[in-house]
C-alpha positions as CSV (number, residue, x, y, z in Angstrom):
1,M,111.2,-151.3,57.7
2,I,108.1,-150.6,55.8
3,Q,104.9,-152.1,57.3
4,W,102.7,-153.4,54.4
5,R,99.1,-154.5,55.0
6,K,96.8,-156.4,52.6
7,S,93.6,-154.8,51.5
8,S,90.5,-156.2,53.2
9,R,88.9,-156.2,49.7
10,S,91.4,-158.7,48.6
11,E,90.0,-161.6,50.6
12,G,88.1,-164.1,48.6
13,S,89.3,-162.7,45.3
14,V,88.5,-165.1,42.5
15,N,91.7,-164.6,40.5
16,G,94.0,-163.8,43.5
17,A,94.1,-160.1,42.7
18,C,95.4,-158.4,45.8
19,V,97.1,-155.2,46.8
20,E,99.0,-154.2,49.8
21,L,99.3,-150.7,51.2
22,A,101.9,-148.9,53.3
23,G,101.5,-145.6,54.9
24,L,104.7,-143.6,54.6
25,S,105.6,-140.1,55.4
26,G,103.1,-138.1,53.4
27,V,102.7,-140.8,50.8
28,V,101.0,-144.2,50.3
29,G,102.9,-147.2,48.9
30,V,100.9,-149.7,46.7
31,R,102.2,-153.1,45.6
32,D,101.0,-156.4,44.3
33,S,100.9,-158.9,47.2
34,K,101.5,-161.8,44.8
35,N,104.8,-160.3,43.7
36,P,106.1,-158.0,46.4
37,D,109.6,-158.0,45.1
38,A,108.5,-156.4,41.8
39,G,108.5,-153.0,43.4
40,H,105.7,-150.6,44.3
41,L,104.1,-147.3,43.4
42,T,104.4,-144.3,45.7
43,L,101.6,-141.8,45.5
44,P,101.0,-138.6,47.5
45,R,98.1,-139.2,50.0
46,E,95.9,-136.7,48.1
47,T,96.4,-138.6,44.8
48,F,95.7,-142.0,46.4
49,A,92.5,-140.6,47.9
50,A,91.4,-139.3,44.5
51,L,92.3,-142.7,43.0
52,V,90.1,-144.5,45.6
53,A,87.2,-142.1,45.1
54,H,87.4,-142.5,41.3
55,A,87.4,-146.3,41.6
56,K,84.4,-146.2,43.9
57,D,82.5,-143.9,41.5
58,A,83.3,-146.2,38.6
59,R,81.9,-149.3,40.2
60,P,79.0,-150.9,38.3
C-alpha cells in the first residue's frame, strides 16, 4: 500500500490546487489530490529535488 501525504503548501489554496507525494524505493510519486484515481508521476529522487529547486528559484 502506497502512503500518500498532502503537501503542506496545499493548505488554503485559492483554487484547490493540491499535490500529494509518496516516497517509494528510490523514487517520489506525485499526484493530484483532487483526482487521485487519474494516476501519478514517478520521478527519481534526484529529478524531484531538481524540480523543487527550480520551482523555488522561479518564484516571483
